Every structure is written in structure tokens, then in C-alpha cells.
C-alpha positions as YAML, in Angstrom:
chain: A
units: angstrom
residues:
- id: 1
  name: MET
  ca: [5.36, 14.79, -3.80]
- id: 2
  name: LEU
  ca: [2.91, 11.71, -3.18]
- id: 3
  name: ARG
  ca: [-0.14, 13.34, -4.43]
- id: 4
  name: GLY
  ca: [-2.60, 10.46, -6.06]
- id: 5
  name: VAL
  ca: [-3.28, 7.40, -6.10]
- id: 6
  name: PHE
  ca: [-0.98, 4.13, -5.81]
- id: 7
  name: PRO
  ca: [-2.03, 0.47, -5.33]
- id: 8
  name: ALA
  ca: [-0.75, -1.45, -3.23]
- id: 9
  name: VAL
  ca: [0.51, -4.80, -5.63]
- id: 10
  name: VAL
  ca: [-0.50, -7.89, -5.77]
- id: 11
  name: THR
  ca: [2.02, -10.54, -6.22]
- id: 12
  name: PRO
  ca: [1.21, -13.41, -8.29]
- id: 13
  name: PHE
  ca: [1.99, -16.58, -7.38]
- id: 14
  name: SER
  ca: [2.05, -19.40, -10.19]
- id: 15
  name: PRO
  ca: [0.30, -23.11, -8.88]
- id: 16
  name: ASP
  ca: [3.46, -24.98, -8.18]
- id: 17
  name: GLY
  ca: [4.34, -21.63, -5.59]
- id: 18
  name: ASP
  ca: [6.69, -19.21, -7.66]
- id: 19
  name: ILE
  ca: [6.64, -16.07, -8.58]
- id: 20
  name: ASP
  ca: [5.02, -15.68, -11.90]
- id: 21
  name: GLU
  ca: [7.12, -12.97, -13.14]
- id: 22
  name: LYS
  ca: [4.96, -12.51, -16.64]
- id: 23
  name: ALA
  ca: [1.82, -12.06, -15.08]
- id: 24
  name: PHE
  ca: [3.25, -9.50, -12.62]
- id: 25
  name: ARG
  ca: [4.43, -6.99, -15.49]
- id: 26
  name: SER
  ca: [1.46, -7.58, -17.47]
- id: 27
  name: ASN
  ca: [-0.67, -6.31, -14.68]
- id: 28
  name: LEU
  ca: [1.82, -3.40, -14.06]
- id: 29
  name: ARG
  ca: [1.66, -2.79, -18.35]
- id: 30
  name: ARG
  ca: [-2.16, -2.77, -17.72]
- id: 31
  name: TRP
  ca: [-2.16, -0.50, -14.43]
- id: 32
  name: ASN
  ca: [0.22, 1.88, -16.69]
- id: 33
  name: GLN
  ca: [-2.52, 2.73, -18.65]
- id: 34
  name: TYR
  ca: [-4.36, 4.91, -15.84]
- id: 35
  name: ASP
  ca: [-3.51, 8.32, -14.49]
- id: 36
  name: LEU
  ca: [-2.01, 6.35, -11.61]
- id: 37
  name: ALA
  ca: [0.76, 8.28, -9.06]
- id: 38
  name: GLY
  ca: [2.69, 5.08, -9.02]
- id: 39
  name: TYR
  ca: [3.00, 1.33, -7.26]
- id: 40
  name: LEU
  ca: [3.52, -0.10, -3.99]
- id: 41
  name: VAL
  ca: [5.35, -3.11, -4.40]
- id: 42
  name: VAL
  ca: [6.48, -5.62, -1.82]
- id: 43
  name: GLY
  ca: [3.92, -4.69, 0.39]
- id: 44
  name: SER
  ca: [1.33, -5.93, 3.01]
- id: 45
  name: THR
  ca: [-1.02, -6.72, -0.35]
- id: 46
  name: GLY
  ca: [2.35, -8.03, -2.14]
- id: 47
  name: GLU
  ca: [2.79, -10.46, 0.70]
- id: 48
  name: SER
  ca: [5.85, -9.36, 1.52]
- id: 49
  name: VAL
  ca: [6.32, -11.36, 4.79]
- id: 50
  name: CYS
  ca: [5.99, -14.65, 2.43]
- id: 51
  name: LEU
  ca: [8.81, -13.47, 0.16]
- id: 52
  name: SER
  ca: [12.25, -14.50, 0.30]
- id: 53
  name: THR
  ca: [15.23, -11.73, 0.24]
- id: 54
  name: ASP
  ca: [15.99, -12.75, -3.47]
- id: 55
  name: GLU
  ca: [12.32, -12.84, -4.31]
- id: 56
  name: ARG
  ca: [11.71, -8.90, -3.28]
- id: 57
  name: ALA
  ca: [14.80, -8.28, -5.16]
- id: 58
  name: ARG
  ca: [13.82, -9.67, -8.18]
- id: 59
  name: LEU
  ca: [10.20, -8.12, -7.75]
- id: 60
  name: VAL
  ca: [11.70, -4.52, -7.21]
- id: 61
  name: ALA
  ca: [13.87, -5.46, -10.33]
- id: 62
  name: TRP
  ca: [11.09, -6.42, -12.71]
- id: 63
  name: ALA
  ca: [8.63, -3.48, -11.42]
- id: 64
  name: ARG
  ca: [11.79, -0.78, -12.23]
- id: 65
  name: GLU
  ca: [11.88, -2.32, -15.68]
- id: 66
  name: GLU
  ca: [8.10, -1.79, -15.97]
- id: 67
  name: VAL
  ca: [6.97, 0.98, -14.32]
- id: 68
  name: PRO
  ca: [8.00, 4.71, -16.65]
- id: 69
  name: PRO
  ca: [9.88, 7.37, -14.53]
- id: 70
  name: GLU
  ca: [6.87, 9.65, -13.95]
- id: 71
  name: LYS
  ca: [5.24, 6.89, -11.76]
- id: 72
  name: THR
  ca: [7.26, 6.75, -8.34]
- id: 73
  name: LEU
  ca: [8.03, 3.20, -7.44]
- id: 74
  name: ILE
  ca: [7.42, 2.79, -3.89]
- id: 75
  name: VAL
  ca: [9.47, -0.39, -2.27]
- id: 76
  name: GLY
  ca: [8.23, -2.17, 0.92]
- id: 77
  name: THR
  ca: [11.13, -2.66, 3.13]
- id: 78
  name: GLY
  ca: [10.51, -3.10, 6.80]
- id: 79
  name: GLN
  ca: [12.18, -5.73, 9.12]
- id: 80
  name: GLU
  ca: [11.93, -6.76, 12.48]
- id: 81
  name: CYS
  ca: [15.50, -5.24, 13.08]
- id: 82
  name: THR
  ca: [16.78, -1.74, 12.48]
- id: 83
  name: ARG
  ca: [19.87, -3.16, 10.80]
- id: 84
  name: ALA
  ca: [18.36, -5.84, 8.26]
- id: 85
  name: THR
  ca: [15.45, -2.94, 7.81]
- id: 86
  name: ILE
  ca: [18.66, -0.86, 6.92]
- id: 87
  name: ALA
  ca: [20.24, -3.31, 4.50]
- id: 88
  name: SER
  ca: [16.85, -3.84, 2.91]
- id: 89
  name: THR
  ca: [15.85, -0.46, 2.12]
- id: 90
  name: ARG
  ca: [19.46, 0.09, 0.36]
- id: 91
  name: GLN
  ca: [18.97, -3.19, -1.59]
- id: 92
  name: ALA
  ca: [15.73, -1.12, -2.80]
- id: 93
  name: ALA
  ca: [17.48, 1.53, -3.86]
- id: 94
  name: ASP
  ca: [20.45, -0.30, -5.39]
- id: 95
  name: LEU
  ca: [17.59, -2.02, -7.37]
- id: 96
  name: GLY
  ca: [15.60, 1.09, -8.76]
- id: 97
  name: ALA
  ca: [13.15, 2.04, -5.92]
- id: 98
  name: ASP
  ca: [12.33, 5.79, -5.48]
- id: 99
  name: ILE
  ca: [11.02, 5.07, -1.86]
- id: 100
  name: ALA
  ca: [11.18, 2.96, 1.14]
- id: 101
  name: LEU
  ca: [8.15, 2.30, 2.83]
- id: 102
  name: VAL
  ca: [9.03, 0.75, 6.49]
- id: 103
  name: VAL
  ca: [6.48, -0.85, 8.44]
- id: 104
  name: THR
  ca: [6.57, -0.65, 12.45]
- id: 105
  name: PRO
  ca: [8.78, -3.98, 13.57]
- id: 106
  name: ASN
  ca: [6.18, -5.69, 16.11]
- id: 107
  name: TYR
  ca: [7.20, -9.16, 17.92]
- id: 108
  name: PHE
  ca: [8.52, -7.31, 20.53]
- id: 109
  name: LYS
  ca: [5.88, -6.19, 21.21]
- id: 110
  name: PRO
  ca: [6.22, -4.94, 25.34]
- id: 111
  name: THR
  ca: [8.97, -3.17, 24.34]
- id: 112
  name: LEU
  ca: [8.13, -1.27, 21.25]
- id: 113
  name: ASP
  ca: [7.20, 2.40, 22.87]
- id: 114
  name: ALA
  ca: [7.45, 5.95, 20.92]
- id: 115
  name: ASP
  ca: [11.36, 5.96, 21.99]
- id: 116
  name: ALA
  ca: [12.29, 2.57, 20.17]
- id: 117
  name: PHE
  ca: [10.32, 3.62, 17.14]
- id: 118
  name: VAL
  ca: [11.95, 6.41, 17.49]
- id: 119
  name: ARG
  ca: [15.78, 5.49, 17.51]
- id: 120
  name: HIS
  ca: [14.49, 2.41, 14.41]
- id: 121
  name: TYR
  ca: [13.36, 5.09, 11.96]
- id: 122
  name: LEU
  ca: [15.82, 7.51, 12.90]
- id: 123
  name: ALA
  ca: [18.55, 4.98, 12.42]
- id: 124
  name: VAL
  ca: [16.67, 4.07, 9.11]
- id: 125
  name: ALA
  ca: [16.50, 7.10, 7.64]
- id: 126
  name: ASP
  ca: [19.61, 8.20, 8.47]
- id: 127
  name: ALA
  ca: [21.28, 5.23, 6.21]
- id: 128
  name: SER
  ca: [18.93, 5.30, 3.33]
- id: 129
  name: PRO
  ca: [20.17, 6.08, 0.08]
- id: 130
  name: VAL
  ca: [16.44, 7.02, -0.34]
- id: 131
  name: PRO
  ca: [13.20, 8.56, 1.41]
- id: 132
  name: ILE
  ca: [11.24, 6.57, 3.46]
- id: 133
  name: LEU
  ca: [7.29, 6.70, 4.06]
- id: 134
  name: LEU
  ca: [6.32, 5.48, 7.79]
- id: 135
  name: TYR
  ca: [3.92, 2.49, 7.81]
- id: 136
  name: ASN
  ca: [1.18, 2.67, 10.36]
- id: 137
  name: VAL
  ca: [-0.63, -0.85, 10.19]
- id: 138
  name: PRO
  ca: [-2.03, -2.11, 13.29]
- id: 139
  name: ILE
  ca: [-4.21, -4.97, 12.11]
- id: 140
  name: PHE
  ca: [-1.65, -6.67, 10.50]
- id: 141
  name: THR
  ca: [1.25, -5.58, 13.34]
- id: 142
  name: GLY
  ca: [-0.28, -5.17, 16.50]
- id: 143
  name: VAL
  ca: [1.05, -2.04, 17.06]
- id: 144
  name: ARG
  ca: [0.23, 1.43, 16.95]
- id: 145
  name: LEU
  ca: [2.99, 4.25, 15.93]
- id: 146
  name: PRO
  ca: [2.09, 6.65, 18.54]
- id: 147
  name: VAL
  ca: [1.33, 10.00, 17.36]
- id: 148
  name: ALA
  ca: [3.76, 11.55, 19.46]
- id: 149
  name: ALA
  ca: [6.66, 9.50, 17.36]
- id: 150
  name: VAL
  ca: [5.15, 10.62, 14.18]
- id: 151
  name: ARG
  ca: [6.06, 14.09, 15.08]
- id: 152
  name: THR
  ca: [9.54, 13.63, 16.09]
- id: 153
  name: LEU
  ca: [10.31, 11.61, 13.05]
- id: 154
  name: ALA
  ca: [8.23, 13.93, 11.05]
- id: 155
  name: GLU
  ca: [11.70, 16.83, 11.38]
- id: 156
  name: HIS
  ca: [13.68, 14.53, 9.60]
- id: 157
  name: ALA
  ca: [14.68, 15.47, 6.25]
- id: 158
  name: ASN
  ca: [14.96, 11.85, 4.87]
- id: 159
  name: ILE
  ca: [10.99, 11.27, 6.64]
- id: 160
  name: LEU
  ca: [9.03, 11.86, 3.62]
- id: 161
  name: GLY
  ca: [5.85, 10.78, 5.14]
- id: 162
  name: MET
  ca: [3.35, 7.96, 6.22]
- id: 163
  name: LYS
  ca: [1.11, 5.84, 5.13]
- id: 164
  name: ASP
  ca: [-1.43, 5.05, 7.89]
- id: 165
  name: SER
  ca: [-3.76, 2.10, 7.14]
- id: 166
  name: GLU
  ca: [-5.42, 2.50, 10.49]
- id: 167
  name: GLY
  ca: [-8.90, 4.15, 9.12]
- id: 168
  name: ASN
  ca: [-8.98, 6.46, 12.26]
- id: 169
  name: ILE
  ca: [-9.99, 9.68, 10.87]
- id: 170
  name: GLY
  ca: [-9.32, 11.65, 14.39]
- id: 171
  name: GLN
  ca: [-5.28, 10.35, 14.38]
- id: 172
  name: ILE
  ca: [-4.77, 11.72, 10.45]
- id: 173
  name: VAL
  ca: [-6.32, 14.71, 11.88]
- id: 174
  name: GLU
  ca: [-4.31, 15.52, 14.69]
- id: 175
  name: ILE
  ca: [-1.36, 14.29, 12.82]
- id: 176
  name: ALA
  ca: [-2.09, 16.55, 9.80]
- id: 177
  name: SER
  ca: [-2.14, 19.47, 11.92]
- id: 178
  name: SER
  ca: [1.04, 18.76, 13.98]
- id: 179
  name: VAL
  ca: [3.62, 18.32, 11.74]
- id: 180
  name: PRO
  ca: [5.15, 20.11, 8.74]
- id: 181
  name: ARG
  ca: [3.22, 20.58, 5.41]
- id: 182
  name: GLU
  ca: [5.65, 18.98, 3.25]
- id: 183
  name: PHE
  ca: [5.22, 15.70, 5.45]
- id: 184
  name: GLN
  ca: [3.23, 13.88, 3.67]
- id: 185
  name: LEU
  ca: [0.05, 11.66, 4.75]
- id: 186
  name: LEU
  ca: [-0.79, 8.98, 2.29]
- id: 187
  name: VAL
  ca: [-4.54, 6.80, 3.82]
- id: 188
  name: GLY
  ca: [-4.23, 3.03, 3.32]
- id: 189
  name: ALA
  ca: [-7.82, 1.81, 4.18]
- id: 190
  name: THR
  ca: [-10.42, 2.38, 1.69]
- id: 191
  name: SER
  ca: [-13.06, 2.90, 4.64]
- id: 192
  name: SER
  ca: [-11.09, 6.24, 5.35]
- id: 193
  name: PHE
  ca: [-10.57, 6.90, 2.13]
- id: 194
  name: LEU
  ca: [-12.80, 9.72, 1.10]
- id: 195
  name: SER
  ca: [-12.68, 11.46, 4.21]
- id: 196
  name: ALA
  ca: [-8.75, 11.27, 5.20]
- id: 197
  name: LEU
  ca: [-8.68, 13.22, 1.70]
- id: 198
  name: VAL
  ca: [-11.04, 15.70, 2.97]
- id: 199
  name: GLN
  ca: [-9.40, 15.99, 6.10]
- id: 200
  name: GLY
  ca: [-6.31, 16.83, 4.32]
- id: 201
  name: ALA
  ca: [-4.19, 13.90, 3.22]
- id: 202
  name: ASP
  ca: [-2.35, 13.95, 0.66]
- id: 203
  name: GLY
  ca: [-2.91, 10.62, -1.25]
- id: 204
  name: ALA
  ca: [-3.61, 6.98, -0.80]
- id: 205
  name: ILE
  ca: [-1.97, 3.68, -1.08]
- id: 206
  name: LEU
  ca: [-4.78, 0.77, -1.76]
- id: 207
  name: ALA
  ca: [-5.29, -2.46, -2.48]
- id: 208
  name: ILE
  ca: [-8.77, -1.56, -4.13]
- id: 209
  name: ALA
  ca: [-6.86, 0.24, -6.86]
- id: 210
  name: ASN
  ca: [-5.64, -3.14, -8.45]
- id: 211
  name: ILE
  ca: [-8.93, -4.12, -9.12]
- id: 212
  name: ALA
  ca: [-10.68, -0.38, -9.70]
- id: 213
  name: PRO
  ca: [-7.93, 1.92, -10.56]
- id: 214
  name: GLN
  ca: [-9.74, 4.49, -12.25]
- id: 215
  name: ALA
  ca: [-12.51, 5.01, -9.60]
- id: 216
  name: CYS
  ca: [-10.10, 5.20, -6.84]
- id: 217
  name: VAL
  ca: [-8.36, 8.41, -9.47]
- id: 218
  name: ASP
  ca: [-11.53, 9.70, -9.82]
- id: 219
  name: VAL
  ca: [-12.51, 10.32, -6.03]
- id: 220
  name: TYR
  ca: [-9.04, 11.82, -5.35]
- id: 221
  name: ARG
  ca: [-9.69, 14.18, -7.87]
- id: 222
  name: ALA
  ca: [-13.57, 15.18, -6.83]
- id: 223
  name: ALA
  ca: [-12.35, 16.03, -3.50]
- id: 224
  name: GLY
  ca: [-9.41, 17.66, -5.19]
- id: 225
  name: GLU
  ca: [-12.15, 19.80, -6.92]
- id: 226
  name: ASP
  ca: [-14.46, 19.67, -3.81]
- id: 227
  name: ASP
  ca: [-17.40, 17.80, -5.74]
- id: 228
  name: LEU
  ca: [-17.77, 15.79, -2.59]
- id: 229
  name: ALA
  ca: [-21.11, 14.46, -4.32]
- id: 230
  name: ALA
  ca: [-19.18, 12.67, -7.12]
- id: 231
  name: ALA
  ca: [-16.37, 11.67, -4.81]
- id: 232
  name: HIS
  ca: [-19.17, 10.25, -2.33]
- id: 233
  name: ASP
  ca: [-20.99, 8.46, -5.16]
- id: 234
  name: LEU
  ca: [-17.48, 6.65, -6.12]
- id: 235
  name: HIS
  ca: [-16.50, 6.26, -2.44]
- id: 236
  name: ALA
  ca: [-19.09, 4.20, -1.56]
- id: 237
  name: ARG
  ca: [-19.88, 2.36, -4.31]
- id: 238
  name: LEU
  ca: [-15.83, 1.23, -3.54]
- id: 239
  name: LEU
  ca: [-16.88, 0.51, 0.09]
- id: 240
  name: LEU
  ca: [-19.12, -1.91, -0.96]
- id: 241
  name: LEU
  ca: [-17.07, -4.03, -3.39]
- id: 242
  name: GLY
  ca: [-14.35, -3.63, -0.71]
- id: 243
  name: ARG
  ca: [-17.01, -5.42, 2.30]
- id: 244
  name: ALA
  ca: [-17.52, -7.95, -0.42]
- id: 245
  name: ILE
  ca: [-13.92, -8.98, -1.17]
- id: 246
  name: ALA
  ca: [-12.29, -8.27, 2.36]
- id: 247
  name: PRO
  ca: [-13.82, -11.38, 3.99]
- id: 248
  name: PHE
  ca: [-11.34, -13.27, 1.36]
- id: 249
  name: GLY
  ca: [-8.24, -11.44, 2.39]
- id: 250
  name: ILE
  ca: [-5.28, -11.54, -0.22]
- id: 251
  name: GLY
  ca: [-7.24, -14.52, -2.16]
- id: 252
  name: GLY
  ca: [-9.95, -12.29, -2.45]
- id: 253
  name: TRP
  ca: [-7.73, -9.40, -4.22]
- id: 254
  name: LYS
  ca: [-6.37, -11.67, -6.62]
- id: 255
  name: ALA
  ca: [-9.63, -13.62, -7.62]
- id: 256
  name: ALA
  ca: [-11.09, -10.23, -8.70]
- id: 257
  name: LEU
  ca: [-7.99, -9.35, -10.38]
- id: 258
  name: ASP
  ca: [-8.86, -12.72, -12.58]
- id: 259
  name: VAL
  ca: [-12.61, -11.93, -13.02]
- id: 260
  name: LEU
  ca: [-11.21, -8.91, -14.75]
- id: 261
  name: GLY
  ca: [-8.75, -10.15, -17.09]
- id: 262
  name: TYR
  ca: [-5.90, -9.32, -14.76]
- id: 263
  name: GLN
  ca: [-3.45, -12.07, -13.73]
- id: 264
  name: GLY
  ca: [-3.88, -12.42, -9.88]
- id: 265
  name: GLY
  ca: [-2.52, -15.89, -9.59]
- id: 266
  name: VAL
  ca: [-3.05, -18.07, -5.71]
- id: 267
  name: PRO
  ca: [-1.72, -16.46, -3.00]
- id: 268
  name: ARG
  ca: [0.96, -18.47, -1.06]
- id: 269
  name: LEU
  ca: [-0.12, -20.90, 2.08]
- id: 270
  name: PRO
  ca: [-1.56, -20.62, 4.67]
- id: 271
  name: LEU
  ca: [-3.58, -18.19, 2.58]
- id: 272
  name: VAL
  ca: [-5.56, -19.59, 0.00]
- id: 273
  name: TYR
  ca: [-7.93, -18.42, -2.95]
- id: 274
  name: PRO
  ca: [-11.62, -18.71, -2.51]
- id: 275
  name: ASP
  ca: [-13.82, -21.38, -3.35]
- id: 276
  name: PRO
  ca: [-16.00, -21.23, -6.66]
- id: 277
  name: ALA
  ca: [-19.20, -19.77, -4.49]
- id: 278
  name: GLY
  ca: [-16.51, -17.18, -3.13]
- id: 279
  name: VAL
  ca: [-15.39, -16.33, -6.49]
- id: 280
  name: SER
  ca: [-19.23, -16.40, -7.81]
- id: 281
  name: ASN
  ca: [-19.67, -14.17, -4.67]
- id: 282
  name: ILE
  ca: [-17.16, -11.33, -5.85]
- id: 283
  name: ARG
  ca: [-17.77, -11.26, -9.38]
- id: 284
  name: ARG
  ca: [-21.48, -10.44, -8.62]
- id: 285
  name: ALA
  ca: [-20.49, -7.38, -6.53]
- id: 286
  name: LEU
  ca: [-18.20, -6.44, -9.61]
- id: 287
  name: GLN
  ca: [-21.60, -6.89, -11.95]
- id: 288
  name: GLN
  ca: [-23.49, -5.28, -9.33]
- id: 289
  name: LEU
  ca: [-21.19, -2.71, -8.77]
- id: 290
  name: ALA
  ca: [-20.58, -1.46, -12.56]
- id: 291
  name: PHE
  ca: [-17.10, -2.64, -12.24]
- id: 292
  name: LEU
  ca: [-17.15, -5.55, -14.75]
...
């Protein structure tokens, strides 16, 4: 069961562009002190599209060594073709992944309709040694996983659920009302975090959980206990923090981690780290919202 909060973990890079293994492990050890349900590594926030096959494998292996068995290790494995996605998913499973998060293919947009997505995901699910999650993130892919496709795919025994990062509450409600109850919905956007929980989402995979893990866990718990006043207040702080960091992209999340004493490191080009003024703005937001 994927109930709870999962940080979409960043991948720290050293100034020379290599993965900083020590920093990656250090961050996981610190997050392990919180009541997080698990982690997503090699996802969008982890700059997955900037990683080689070997680098992805190393990150999964390191994560498996650091993530305790009671926490779930989710690994992003989606590629542009079905064959490559199956190979990536099998590799992640061999290295200890509990679940594979499979983003929608997106390069050949004109022909990627509902039927194409169904063919892709059914083939991956049939071949995967571990359960898979569908991943809808139109802001990055430029394609949307149709609700009709989700309904069909939700019937497959090896498709555990879906991470929806579109932030469309209406779509989340529509999906939740038309799939089997065991199909688990995870929200991937801070903006819709609380609303999605209220509407029946099971949990969340969030970039902001890198820097505010306890607040995210507290929102989840408050929503589950129907303490919506407390959940709303916490969520409002998270929204304001997210709005302060989001304009800087991945570099902003990494800068916030550095300010908080984690090890964010620099992003890979063409992404950039905020300039000193940007870092000051992020620090100010963390202080004003009582996260620092």
C-alpha cells in the first residue's frame, strides 16, 4: 500500500558534473529520521533525463543500501520506447526497487493516443518483476494520459496505481470514482496536495518533501484525521514556499536543500543553480515561513 508521503529525491552533482555519492547517501540518512513512507529516486526532480543507464543503476543500488526495509523504494524507469522501458524496469527491480514509476512516452506526440499508452503500459506491466505506477506529468512531457486509458490499465494486476502531477482535481476525482479501490492514486503537485487527499488520493510524491518532509507528513496526517483546519494552515505554508522556489526549477530545490544543511549540489546543464540573489530569496522564504 502506497499510503503516505514520498520525497521525489534530487540527485546531487559535484561541481565537475559527476554524481556525488556521499551527498546522495547523506541526504537519505537524514530523511530516514522522518516518518516518510519511502522515496522516489531517478524521477523528474532527480533529473532522470540527464542520467546515463549506468548512473541510474548506481543511484538505485546506493538507495537500496540506505533505505530501510520498512520504507518503499520507488524508481523511475520510463523511456521513450516500450522495449527500453522494460529493460530499465527489470534492471531497477534487480537492484532492489520495490516499485517502478513509468512516465508516459512523449516524443512521438501525434500518434500517442489512448490506445498507444494502453499497449505500452500493458507490455511493461506484463514484463515487470515489480508492480508499476503510471506517471502523468504533462508539464514536462507535453502529453496527457487519458482517463479512459487509466480505467483500462487499472484492471491489470501488476499496475499498482498512478502518480498524477497535472494538478487537475477534477481529473483525480474522475479517476478515483472509476477505478478499483485497490488502484492507488498519488498526487505529484504541491498545489493539489491537500485537495487530492480530501478527494480520495492515497498519498503524494512531492519535490517539496525534500525540504519540508515533516510538514508534508503533518498535512497527510491531519487530512486523514479530518483536521482540515490544521491541514489547510500547513498546506498554505507549503504553497507559499513552493511558489518562492518553483521559478528556479530544479536548481531552486537544490539551493533550498543547501540552505537547510542538506547537500543539494548543482544541477546539470542546461539547468542552473540560482544566483546569489536567488539563493537569498529562497533563504528569506524559508525563514519567513518558519522552515529554517
